[in-house]
VOZA-483911 format. One record per atom (N, C-alpha, C, O): chain; residue number from 1; atom name; x, y, z. Coordinates in steps of 0.001 Angstrom, whole numbers. Each point is the difference from the previous one (the first is absolute). Example, Ala and Ser with C-alpha at 12.3 -4.5 7.8 and 13.67 -1.06 7.14 Angstrom:
<sites>
unit_pos_site_u_v_w
A_1_N_13190_-5690_7800
A_1_CA_-890_1190_0
A_1_C_900_1200_0
A_1_O_1036_-19_665
A_2_N_-1386_1069_-1385
A_2_CA_820_1190_60
A_2_C_-770_1090_730
A_2_O_509_1108_169
</sites>
This chain:
<sites>
unit_pos_site_u_v_w
A_1_N_50839_-29577_-15861
A_1_CA_-1485_332_-876
A_1_C_-873_-701_649
A_1_O_128_-983_729
A_2_N_-1623_1977_-1281
A_2_CA_-1214_10_910
A_2_C_-663_-712_-1467
A_2_O_363_510_-1060
A_3_N_-1036_-1326_1031
A_3_CA_-998_-691_-951
A_3_C_-1473_174_356
A_3_O_-500_-560_975
A_4_N_-248_1444_-1893
A_4_CA_-1477_571_126
A_4_C_-884_-655_-711
A_4_O_196_64_-1213
A_5_N_-1489_-932_1703
A_5_CA_-857_-565_-899
A_5_C_-1061_307_111
A_5_O_-514_-246_1091
A_6_N_-273_884_-2081
A_6_CA_-1528_375_57
A_6_C_-956_-784_-750
A_6_O_-678_792_-655
A_7_N_432_-1595_515
A_7_CA_-986_-904_-680
A_7_C_-1784_27_501
A_7_O_-721_-985_162
A_8_N_377_2357_-9
A_8_CA_-913_270_954
A_8_C_-1064_278_-1525
A_8_O_-1180_-280_-214
A_9_N_1892_730_-362
A_9_CA_-1706_551_-1393
A_9_C_171_-1363_-903
A_9_O_896_-720_-439
A_10_N_-2560_845_443
A_10_CA_-259_-1300_-1176
A_10_C_649_-270_-1438
A_10_O_-4_-1098_-555
A_11_N_628_2408_-18
A_11_CA_786_-109_-1245
A_11_C_1242_303_191
A_11_O_511_4_-1119
A_12_N_237_243_1870
A_12_CA_1163_728_225
A_12_C_955_-624_1167
A_12_O_-496_-349_1071
A_13_N_1892_227_-1334
A_13_CA_812_-403_1155
A_13_C_958_912_176
A_13_O_110_690_-1013
A_14_N_622_-393_1852
A_14_CA_1204_1202_-138
A_14_C_911_-877_1159
A_14_O_-278_-544_1069
A_15_N_1388_697_-1798
A_15_CA_1114_-529_712
A_15_C_1280_1231_11
A_15_O_365_517_-1056
A_16_N_309_-102_2546
A_16_CA_1090_749_74
A_16_C_736_-211_822
A_16_O_-340_-467_1087
A_17_N_1451_740_-1383
A_17_CA_1132_81_319
A_17_C_803_1295_734
A_17_O_350_988_-644
A_18_N_-138_-1134_1948
A_18_CA_920_1274_577
A_18_C_1122_-481_683
A_18_O_73_-770_957
A_19_N_990_1484_-1756
A_19_CA_1274_-609_518
A_19_C_668_1362_398
A_19_O_254_629_-1028
A_20_N_178_150_2338
A_20_CA_736_1085_-457
A_20_C_-740_1205_-557
A_20_O_-1105_328_432
A_21_N_1607_188_-1200
A_21_CA_-634_942_-1030
A_21_C_-586_-217_-1313
A_21_O_-540_772_-792
A_22_N_863_-2410_752
A_22_CA_-525_-752_-1432
A_22_C_-1603_-350_262
A_22_O_-566_-638_888
A_23_N_113_1316_-2018
A_23_CA_-1776_-460_212
A_23_C_-275_-672_-1237
A_23_O_378_547_-1037
A_24_N_-994_-1679_980
A_24_CA_-634_-462_-1036
A_24_C_-1424_-660_13
A_24_O_-248_-771_927
A_25_N_-640_995_-1815
A_25_CA_-1178_-667_493
A_25_C_-482_-680_-2000
A_25_O_452_322_-1099
A_26_N_-1297_-1107_1440
A_26_CA_-227_-781_-1045
A_26_C_-1774_3_280
A_26_O_-527_121_1106
A_27_N_-119_-273_-2295
A_27_CA_-1731_-453_41
A_27_C_-318_-1002_-1092
A_27_O_265_22_-1202
A_28_N_-838_-811_1869
A_28_CA_-570_-1117_-1243
A_28_C_-1383_-119_385
A_28_O_-629_553_902
A_29_N_130_-1786_-2186
A_29_CA_-1415_112_399
A_29_C_-312_-1201_1190
A_29_O_-1068_-46_611
A_30_N_2162_-883_-404
A_30_CA_183_-752_1525
A_30_C_1451_-243_229
A_30_O_870_206_-846
A_31_N_-616_-782_2378
A_31_CA_776_-164_246
A_31_C_804_-707_-595
A_31_O_-512_-939_-611
A_32_N_2036_1074_534
A_32_CA_832_-899_-691
A_32_C_1070_-846_612
A_32_O_1206_238_59
A_33_N_-1893_-1301_397
A_33_CA_651_-648_1234
A_33_C_1237_-400_-10
A_33_O_746_50_978
A_34_N_-336_-637_-2516
A_34_CA_1003_-801_-389
A_34_C_1094_1356_50
A_34_O_1172_-181_330
A_35_N_-1635_1397_-654
A_35_CA_1118_1439_-360
A_35_C_232_215_1485
A_35_O_1189_92_306
A_36_N_-2206_25_834
A_36_CA_568_-128_1442
A_36_C_913_-406_473
A_36_O_816_614_687
A_37_N_-819_-2289_-1145
A_37_CA_499_-588_638
A_37_C_1780_139_-203
A_37_O_993_-152_712
A_38_N_-1307_550_-2199
A_38_CA_1606_227_-902
A_38_C_773_1145_770
A_38_O_1167_128_370
A_39_N_-2159_551_-294
A_39_CA_573_1532_559
A_39_C_243_-491_1684
A_39_O_819_767_508
A_40_N_-1249_-1707_371
A_40_CA_-49_17_1758
A_40_C_1461_-775_-400
A_40_O_926_103_805
A_41_N_-729_-885_-2067
A_41_CA_1453_-523_32
A_41_C_952_503_-341
A_41_O_1064_-485_385
A_42_N_-1056_1738_-1300
A_42_CA_1056_767_-240
A_42_C_24_979_692
A_42_O_1113_522_-60
A_43_N_-2068_214_957
A_43_CA_164_1270_861
A_43_C_-1042_-372_1046
A_43_O_-1177_330_147
A_44_N_2119_-1241_627
A_44_CA_-1262_-390_1563
A_44_C_-164_1225_676
A_44_O_947_685_387
A_45_N_-2440_-326_-203
A_45_CA_-411_1197_701
A_45_C_372_-422_1661
A_45_O_152_-1079_572
A_46_N_-82_2785_-47
A_46_CA_535_-393_1673
A_46_C_-1284_164_459
A_46_O_-181_-372_1160
A_47_N_-1311_1094_-2097
A_47_CA_-1355_-326_593
A_47_C_-937_-105_-1205
A_47_O_222_204_-1193
A_48_N_-1584_-665_1984
A_48_CA_-809_145_-1100
A_48_C_-1622_809_380
A_48_O_-850_-100_885
A_49_N_1044_876_-2072
A_49_CA_-1356_678_690
A_49_C_-1401_-1025_-1222
A_49_O_98_-620_-1059
A_50_N_-1180_938_1950
A_50_CA_-1549_-156_-743
A_50_C_-577_346_437
A_50_O_-99_173_1215
A_51_N_-968_247_-2593
A_51_CA_-1374_515_272
A_51_C_-975_-534_770
A_51_O_-273_-1188_-164
A_52_N_-239_1753_878
A_52_CA_-906_-1510_780
A_52_C_-1813_472_-44
A_52_O_-867_-245_838
A_53_N_770_936_-2056
A_53_CA_-1476_18_-213
A_53_C_-414_1230_749
A_53_O_523_580_951
A_54_N_-1825_-297_-1785
A_54_CA_-850_-1069_-353
A_54_C_114_200_-1967
A_54_O_436_984_-597
A_55_N_-822_-1885_175
A_55_CA_158_-284_-916
A_55_C_-78_-1420_-1145
A_55_O_-427_-941_670
A_56_N_567_693_-1456
A_56_CA_-398_-1221_-762
A_56_C_335_-1213_1473
A_56_O_1043_-99_645
A_57_N_-2128_-557_-504
A_57_CA_423_-1009_543
A_57_C_794_-1188_-141
A_57_O_587_-581_913
A_58_N_-621_171_-2484
A_58_CA_1136_-845_-246
A_58_C_1236_587_-227
A_58_O_973_-714_240
A_59_N_-771_1831_-642
A_59_CA_1409_802_-506
A_59_C_369_481_1692
A_59_O_1220_81_140
A_60_N_-1958_234_1092
A_60_CA_1011_328_1252
A_60_C_52_-1589_341
A_60_O_1088_-233_527
A_61_N_-1546_-448_-593
A_61_CA_239_-1395_477
A_61_C_1711_-717_-851
A_61_O_873_-557_665
A_62_N_-795_763_-2082
A_62_CA_974_-296_-652
A_62_C_1141_784_397
A_62_O_1104_-543_31
A_63_N_-1290_2196_389
A_63_CA_1335_380_134
A_63_C_105_482_1386
A_63_O_977_704_253
A_64_N_-1672_-918_528
A_64_CA_189_-331_1828
A_64_C_957_-1056_-109
A_64_O_1183_137_313
A_65_N_-1840_-1507_-889
A_65_CA_494_-1233_301
A_65_C_1274_-34_-448
A_65_O_693_-303_971
A_66_N_59_471_-2038
A_66_CA_1047_233_-825
A_66_C_888_1216_1276
A_66_O_892_-364_767
A_67_N_-1277_1343_-832
A_67_CA_1054_841_1039
A_67_C_98_-528_1433
A_67_O_1016_99_687
A_68_N_-1755_-466_-435
A_68_CA_-247_-1143_1456
A_68_C_1149_-873_57
A_68_O_1006_-52_707
A_69_N_-1670_-909_-2091
A_69_CA_1422_-1377_43
A_69_C_1160_660_-167
A_69_O_785_-410_855
A_70_N_-339_1152_-1471
A_70_CA_1104_785_-287
A_70_C_600_419_1392
A_70_O_1021_-522_448
A_71_N_-1590_1307_74
A_71_CA_515_441_1349
A_71_C_73_-1295_832
A_71_O_976_-371_653
A_72_N_-1871_-104_-747
A_72_CA_458_-1326_1372
A_72_C_852_-1139_-832
A_72_O_132_-1060_612
A_73_N_341_1114_-1649
A_73_CA_915_-675_-266
A_73_C_1435_621_-71
A_73_O_1106_-539_41
A_74_N_-1391_1529_-133
A_74_CA_1622_829_29
A_74_C_164_444_1429
A_74_O_1196_20_290
A_75_N_-2034_371_778
A_75_CA_-117_13_1007
A_75_C_496_1590_483
A_75_O_715_264_966
A_76_N_-1352_744_-1990
A_76_CA_-126_1175_-412
A_76_C_-1446_459_738
A_76_O_-1025_-682_11
A_77_N_1208_2046_620
A_77_CA_-1539_687_194
A_77_C_-786_-255_-1196
A_77_O_378_-328_-1125
A_78_N_-1686_569_1637
A_78_CA_-1383_451_-837
A_78_C_-489_1573_-28
A_78_O_208_477_1115
A_79_N_-714_368_-1898
A_79_CA_-596_1033_455
A_79_C_-1339_-388_-320
A_79_O_-144_-950_-769
A_80_N_-1149_1702_1371
A_80_CA_-970_83_-604
A_80_C_-422_1285_-539
A_80_O_-50_1008_705
A_81_N_-326_-1027_-2226
A_81_CA_-243_1679_-371
A_81_C_-1814_51_-143
A_81_O_-202_160_-1204
A_82_N_-458_-194_1560
A_82_CA_-1627_619_189
A_82_C_-474_290_-1655
A_82_O_-198_1215_-10
A_83_N_-19_-1629_-1086
A_83_CA_-408_66_-1143
A_83_C_-158_1942_13
A_83_O_762_846_-468
A_84_N_-1661_-746_977
A_84_CA_-1052_1382_-108
A_84_C_1147_950_384
A_84_O_26_1037_-663
A_85_N_854_-1170_1529
A_85_CA_859_838_435
A_85_C_973_249_-1174
A_85_O_350_1103_-422
A_86_N_24_-2313_-32
A_86_CA_843_38_-985
A_86_C_-226_848_-975
A_86_O_780_904_-300
A_87_N_-2044_-1173_-356
A_87_CA_-513_1089_-1201
A_87_C_10_1167_276
A_87_O_178_704_-994
A_88_N_-373_208_2564
A_88_CA_-90_881_341
A_88_C_931_572_66
A_88_O_-92_1226_-56
A_89_N_1565_-1922_224
A_89_CA_1515_344_8
A_89_C_254_353_-1325
A_89_O_1209_-100_-208
A_90_N_-1678_382_-547
A_90_CA_235_268_-1679
A_90_C_-419_1131_-203
A_90_O_174_307_-1180
A_91_N_-869_835_2038
A_91_CA_18_1060_303
A_91_C_341_1192_1152
A_91_O_-38_-294_1195
A_92_N_273_1251_-1510
A_92_CA_31_997_1028
A_92_C_-1022_802_558
A_92_O_-22_656_1042
A_93_N_-926_-852_-2040
A_93_CA_-1493_711_18
A_93_C_-606_-1071_642
A_93_O_301_-1186_-138
A_94_N_-1337_1745_984
A_94_CA_-1189_-1042_925
A_94_C_-1110_-532_-791
A_94_O_-1136_454_-141
A_95_N_1805_-1744_-462
A_95_CA_-1120_-445_-471
A_95_C_-884_-1329_299
A_95_O_484_-605_957
A_96_N_-1393_104_-1379
A_96_CA_-703_-1279_73
A_96_C_605_-798_-612
A_96_O_135_301_-1186
A_97_N_396_-1416_1558
A_97_CA_682_-1256_-226
A_97_C_-886_-1216_-404
A_97_O_-686_-579_842
A_98_N_723_143_-2371
A_98_CA_-1215_-1081_-3
A_98_C_695_-1069_-1199
A_98_O_708_199_-987
A_99_N_-1224_-1266_1540
A_99_CA_449_-1432_-678
A_99_C_-938_-752_-371
A_99_O_-690_-313_971
A_100_N_185_-312_-2325
A_100_CA_-730_-1050_-143
A_100_C_-443_-1003_946
A_100_O_850_-797_397
A_101_N_-2229_689_99
A_101_CA_-473_-1205_946
A_101_C_-876_-874_-1024
A_101_O_-328_-1171_193
A_102_N_-13_1999_-1388
A_102_CA_-725_-1290_-490
A_102_C_-1591_500_-171
A_102_O_-372_955_682
A_103_N_-715_-1718_-1749
A_103_CA_-1028_700_-24
A_103_C_-441_1155_-134
A_103_O_-1168_243_303
A_104_N_1720_393_-621
A_104_CA_-3_1532_-139
A_104_C_224_942_1098
A_104_O_-341_1174_144
A_105_N_1193_-2220_810
A_105_CA_552_1091_1496
A_105_C_1002_306_-66
A_105_O_781_-538_-784
A_106_N_-398_1644_1694
A_106_CA_1458_87_405
A_106_C_100_-201_1434
A_106_O_-976_-60_748
A_107_N_2447_-64_-312
A_107_CA_556_202_831
A_107_C_409_1270_731
A_107_O_1223_97_-104
A_108_N_-1657_775_701
A_108_CA_670_1473_174
A_108_C_367_-124_1219
A_108_O_-181_-850_872
A_109_N_1027_2372_-984
A_109_CA_91_693_1521
A_109_C_585_1420_-357
A_109_O_948_291_-731
A_110_N_-1953_651_1601
A_110_CA_331_922_96
A_110_C_961_720_861
A_110_O_138_-478_1126
A_111_N_483_1420_-1389
A_111_CA_1207_248_1158
A_111_C_-727_517_1629
A_111_O_-834_828_365
A_112_N_1580_-1705_188
A_112_CA_-261_-32_1618
A_112_C_-1056_-1003_277
A_112_O_-228_-246_1185
A_113_N_-388_-315_-2020
A_113_CA_-1089_-735_66
A_113_C_219_-1635_211
A_113_O_1170_-302_-232
A_114_N_-1784_-537_514
A_114_CA_-71_-1681_-77
A_114_C_-264_-298_-1635
A_114_O_-822_581_-708
A_115_N_1508_-1372_412
A_115_CA_-611_-655_-1697
A_115_C_-1812_-300_54
A_115_O_-833_-278_862
A_116_N_857_502_-2173
A_116_CA_-1900_-517_177
A_116_C_-122_-758_-1538
A_116_O_943_-15_-791
A_117_N_-2104_-527_552
A_117_CA_-331_-909_-1368
A_117_C_-1122_1072_-364
A_117_O_-785_494_808
A_118_N_846_-260_-1995
A_118_CA_-1458_467_-804
A_118_C_162_80_-1488
A_118_O_1015_-301_-630
A_119_N_-2275_797_100
A_119_CA_-191_-359_-965
A_119_C_330_2132_-482
A_119_O_-320_812_868
A_120_N_926_-284_-2226
A_120_CA_489_1135_-130
A_120_C_-1004_1064_249
A_120_O_625_1053_132
A_121_N_-1982_-840_-1
A_121_CA_-789_636_270
A_121_C_252_544_2014
A_121_O_-77_1126_491
A_122_N_379_-2492_198
A_122_CA_-112_151_1196
A_122_C_1151_219_365
A_122_O_77_46_1227
A_123_N_1177_164_-1920
A_123_CA_1584_561_832
A_123_C_-375_1623_166
A_123_O_-609_762_-751
A_124_N_1043_-624_1654
A_124_CA_-247_1716_-44
A_124_C_968_692_-580
A_124_O_1158_-171_379
A_125_N_-1521_1255_-1607
A_125_CA_550_263_-988
A_125_C_1280_1137_873
A_125_O_825_493_-769
A_126_N_-756_-303_1524
A_126_CA_658_1379_836
A_126_C_1510_-312_-512
A_126_O_608_924_540
A_127_N_137_-1499_-1092
A_127_CA_1485_127_-256
A_127_C_-28_-795_-1461
A_127_O_-766_-852_-450
A_128_N_1940_1508_-87
A_128_CA_104_-1128_-1532
A_128_C_563_-1023_114
A_128_O_964_182_744
A_129_N_-1059_-1797_-1272
A_129_CA_36_-891_184
A_129_C_1569_-296_-586
A_129_O_639_570_-883
A_130_N_-269_-1842_1867
A_130_CA_1333_-111_-246
A_130_C_275_-1983_-269
A_130_O_-294_-633_1014
A_131_N_681_-51_-1944
A_131_CA_-68_-1373_240
A_131_C_266_-641_-1305
A_131_O_-12_590_-1080
A_132_N_263_-1899_1275
A_132_CA_-54_-1028_-981
A_132_C_-1502_-584_-502
A_132_O_-478_-911_676
A_133_N_-281_1407_-1841
A_133_CA_-1445_-598_199
A_133_C_216_-382_-1426
A_133_O_714_749_-668
A_134_N_-1250_-1852_84
A_134_CA_-193_-49_-1643
A_134_C_-636_721_-945
A_134_O_344_204_-1164
A_135_N_-1549_264_1906
A_135_CA_-832_972_-832
A_135_C_-847_1060_898
A_135_O_-981_-139_730
A_136_N_1941_1487_-1169
A_136_CA_-341_1036_434
A_136_C_-1534_255_-286
A_136_O_-345_488_1076
A_137_N_-540_-513_-1698
A_137_CA_-736_364_-913
A_137_C_-994_45_1025
A_137_O_-490_1111_199
A_138_N_-96_-2472_796
A_138_CA_-984_473_611
A_138_C_-47_1095_1171
A_138_O_-954_714_307
A_139_N_2649_-785_454
A_139_CA_199_925_542
A_139_C_-270_1639_-585
A_139_O_-367_969_665
A_140_N_548_-1007_-1501
A_140_CA_-110_1557_-678
A_140_C_-1478_577_114
A_140_O_-537_1027_416
A_141_N_26_-2679_-1225
A_141_CA_-1384_783_-162
A_141_C_-774_-73_1486
A_141_O_-1227_90_4
A_142_N_1844_-230_1067
A_142_CA_-442_210_1339
A_142_C_245_827_630
A_142_O_3_13_1231
A_143_N_435_1453_-2484
A_143_CA_459_908_818
A_143_C_1457_148_424
A_143_O_244_1141_393
A_144_N_1039_-2182_-356
A_144_CA_731_506_329
A_144_C_1575_261_-1323
A_144_O_108_-231_-1204
A_145_N_545_621_1924
A_145_CA_1429_346_-742
A_145_C_978_-487_717
A_145_O_-8_-72_1229
A_146_N_959_-310_-2014
A_146_CA_1003_-816_458
A_146_C_1280_1213_139
A_146_O_26_881_-858
A_147_N_937_-881_1879
A_147_CA_1402_522_-199
A_147_C_446_-596_-1730
A_147_O_-104_-1109_-524
A_148_N_620_2431_18
A_148_CA_807_-300_-1259
A_148_C_748_-752_-385
A_148_O_1051_530_363
A_149_N_-686_-1732_-1028
A_149_CA_1165_-942_421
A_149_C_1122_581_-94
A_149_O_863_-608_633
A_150_N_-333_1922_-1375
A_150_CA_753_1116_-197
A_150_C_1028_184_1507
A_150_O_1191_19_311
A_151_N_-2603_100_353
A_151_CA_347_584_1671
A_151_C_185_-1441_1199
A_151_O_25_104_1226
A_152_N_78_-1322_-1994
A_152_CA_-21_-955_1026
A_152_C_1829_-331_-27
A_152_O_743_173_-965
A_153_N_-380_-665_2287
A_153_CA_1169_-532_41
A_153_C_26_-1510_-511
A_153_O_-1086_-542_-210
A_154_N_2160_-102_17
A_154_CA_-8_-1299_-528
A_154_C_-371_-988_779
A_154_O_138_449_1138
A_155_N_-633_-1821_-1051
A_155_CA_70_-565_1018
A_155_C_1075_-485_1108
A_155_O_-158_-216_1202
A_156_N_1300_121_-2019
A_156_CA_975_-212_740
A_156_C_556_1386_1057
A_156_O_589_-374_1014
A_157_N_-698_1479_-1141
A_157_CA_90_1103_679
A_157_C_-1153_40_1370
A_157_O_346_122_1175
A_158_N_-1904_-271_-1706
A_158_CA_-782_-483_861
A_158_C_426_-1131_969
A_158_O_-91_170_1216
A_159_N_498_-1182_-1684
A_159_CA_465_-1390_645
A_159_C_1244_732_1232
A_159_O_131_-110_1219
A_160_N_365_607_-1934
A_160_CA_1429_1072_802
A_160_C_-319_490_996
A_160_O_712_-174_988
A_161_N_-2073_1074_-890
A_161_CA_-492_650_740
A_161_C_-600_-553_1362
A_161_O_-54_275_1199
A_162_N_-364_-1222_-2119
A_162_CA_-1318_-786_1585
A_162_C_1250_-764_672
A_162_O_137_-5_1223
A_163_N_709_-600_-2032
A_163_CA_1304_-843_994
A_163_C_511_857_963
A_163_O_117_-527_1106
A_164_N_281_1884_-1201
A_164_CA_474_915_1196
A_164_C_-394_-30_1303
A_164_O_728_388_914
A_165_N_-2220_-976_-706
A_165_CA_-423_-68_1043
A_165_C_-611_-1393_140
A_165_O_-593_-113_1073
A_166_N_553_-1235_-2014
A_166_CA_-516_-914_94
A_166_C_994_-674_1022
A_166_O_1145_392_226
A_167_N_-1962_-1794_525
A_167_CA_711_-711_996
A_167_C_19_-900_-355
A_167_O_-752_-246_-943
A_168_N_1772_-992_1565
A_168_CA_-213_-1471_-689
A_168_C_-1064_-275_851
A_168_O_-392_678_950
A_169_N_-219_-2160_-1546
A_169_CA_-1074_-127_486
A_169_C_626_-1764_-50
A_169_O_584_-606_-899
A_170_N_-996_195_2224
A_170_CA_246_-1563_634
A_170_C_-956_-587_-1264
A_170_O_-1118_387_-341
A_171_N_2029_-1552_-282
A_171_CA_-289_-771_-810
A_171_C_-1943_-423_-169
A_171_O_-903_390_-741
A_172_N_1024_-1458_1987
A_172_CA_-1338_123_298
A_172_C_-1197_757_123
A_172_O_-1158_-418_-38
A_173_N_1659_1831_223
A_173_CA_-1232_1126_77
A_173_C_-149_943_-964
A_173_O_-615_1063_84
A_174_N_1547_-1767_-1521
A_174_CA_-519_758_-1197
A_174_C_-1388_-468_-352
A_174_O_-358_-1178_-25
A_175_N_-627_2582_-332
A_175_CA_-1633_-834_-347
A_175_C_83_793_-1487
A_175_O_735_785_-599
A_176_N_-1934_-1492_425
A_176_CA_-330_693_-1347
A_176_C_-1071_1052_545
A_176_O_-426_-145_1145
A_177_N_-84_1363_-2066
A_177_CA_-1111_394_444
A_177_C_-1112_-87_-1031
A_177_O_-79_587_-1080
A_178_N_-895_-1581_1734
A_178_CA_-1230_-339_-977
A_178_C_-745_815_959
A_178_O_-171_-7_1219
A_179_N_-340_954_-2561
A_179_CA_-1381_811_358
A_179_C_-1323_-563_-267
A_179_O_-972_26_755
A_180_N_1050_-500_-1836
A_180_CA_-1602_-463_-968
A_180_C_-130_-880_630
A_180_O_784_-797_516
A_181_N_-1847_907_-529
A_181_CA_-1247_-1237_494
A_181_C_-774_-686_-1366
A_181_O_-637_616_-854
A_182_N_894_-2078_923
A_182_CA_-807_-604_-704
A_182_C_-843_-316_-321
A_182_O_-307_-663_-990
A_183_N_-650_1387_2350
A_183_CA_-1611_-415_255
A_183_C_-818_1095_-1022
A_183_O_357_1177_-47
A_184_N_-1325_-1620_-646
A_184_CA_-970_832_-453
A_184_C_-897_988_1105
A_184_O_-856_-459_756
A_185_N_1145_1540_-813
A_185_CA_-603_958_976
A_185_C_-1204_878_-861
A_185_O_263_742_-947
A_186_N_-1790_-1018_1546
A_186_CA_-1292_105_-852
A_186_C_-94_1631_367
A_186_O_-922_682_-449
</sites>
């Protein structure tokens, strides 16, 4: 079984299990560490995959730390899944992946481009958006449209797609992707 943890969004956490053809996912306001411990005792994973950002500073630290500790404790591989690529994998349509960055800004990734950080009006509107954001209104007001929810893959299916090409990361090399600078820019 592969355990997938995504705590990159400030208001939701995703946990998925992939065991052969069996795929389950759970979404909650925050990561339930006790439930994860229980799951790992009952069904020990063979691998752990974690969303590595960008995203919520605290959320990422909790999810990645738990996943890394579990992988190290069980001596199993850990895999890094970039958050924006995980969001983009939720659709076959070329889309701009977005996640909350705070202060009215969003991390975004256009197809084939490096990630960026911007306010809604500065995100190129060339593709529809896909992502786990708390409030879509500012993005829609900025001229963006979202891929319809009915056209999106489940989180667990997007994770399974990325896991096909994900590679194991040495424990000491697992890095969280922090893009946001906390210094004021005038």
